[in-house]
C-alpha positions in Angstrom: -150.0 -10.5 31.2 -147.5 -9.3 29.0 -147.2 -6.2 31.6 -146.8 -8.2 34.4 -144.2 -10.4 32.7 -142.5 -7.2 32.0 -142.4 -5.7 35.2 -140.9 -9.1 36.4 -138.0 -9.1 34.3 -137.6 -5.2 34.9 -137.5 -6.0 38.9 -135.2 -8.9 38.3 -132.9 -6.6 36.1 -132.4 -4.0 39.0 -131.6 -6.4 41.6 -129.0 -7.8 39.3 -127.9 -4.2 38.2 -128.1 -2.6 41.3 -126.1 -1.2 43.7 -124.5 -4.2 45.6 -124.6 -4.3 49.3 -121.5 -3.1 51.4 -121.3 -6.7 52.3 -121.0 -7.7 48.7 -118.9 -4.9 47.6 -116.4 -6.1 50.3 -116.5 -9.6 49.5 -115.8 -8.7 45.9 -112.9 -6.6 46.1 -111.4 -9.1 49.4 -111.7 -12.0 46.1 -110.3 -9.6 43.4 -107.3 -8.8 45.7 -106.7 -12.2 46.5 -106.8 -13.3 42.6 -104.8 -10.2 41.6 -102.2 -10.8 44.3 -102.0 -15.2 43.9 -101.2 -13.8 40.3 -98.8 -11.5 41.0 -96.8 -13.9 43.2 -96.8 -16.4 40.7 -95.4 -14.4 38.0 -92.5 -13.2 40.2 -91.5 -17.0 40.9 -91.4 -17.8 37.6 -89.3 -14.8 36.7 -87.0 -15.2 39.8 -87.2 -19.0 38.9 -85.4 -18.9 35.6 -82.6 -16.3 36.6 -79.5 -17.9 36.3 -80.7 -20.8 34.6 -78.3 -21.5 31.2 -80.3 -21.5 27.8 -80.0 -25.0 26.8 -79.9 -25.5 23.2 -79.7 -21.7 22.4 -77.2 -19.8 21.3 -76.8 -16.7 23.1 -76.9 -13.5 21.1 -73.4 -12.0 20.0 -72.9 -7.8 20.0 -70.8 -6.4 17.5 -70.1 -3.0 16.7 -72.0 -1.6 13.6 -70.0 -0.7 10.8 -70.7 2.2 8.7 -72.6 1.3 5.5 -71.0 2.3 2.1 -73.3 4.2 -0.4 -72.9 4.4 -4.0 -72.2 7.6 -5.2 -74.2 9.1 -7.4 -72.4 10.6 -11.0 -74.7 14.0 -10.7 -73.6 14.5 -7.3 -69.8 13.5 -8.1 -69.8 16.0 -11.0 -70.8 18.6 -8.8 -68.3 17.9 -6.0 -65.6 18.2 -8.1 -66.5 21.5 -10.2 -64.6 24.2 -9.9 -65.9 27.9 -9.7 -64.8 31.1 -11.2 -65.6 34.2 -9.0 
């Protein structure tokens, strides 16, 4: 009894996971191409429809030059800069 059920399960798994027929393979490739192409077209339409629209309620980002950052001078470094060396 166990071996009969086990064989039926194995045969069913082989049918499901086995190599698909050329017709099934073609159908799945065409289906995936149609789905991916439609998603691509949707994203393109959404991207192009937003061009030129004003950002209502949002302030546009203002670009400014970066100003140099003032680092505090430490005493030990400042002291070494002002030392005179005798030769």
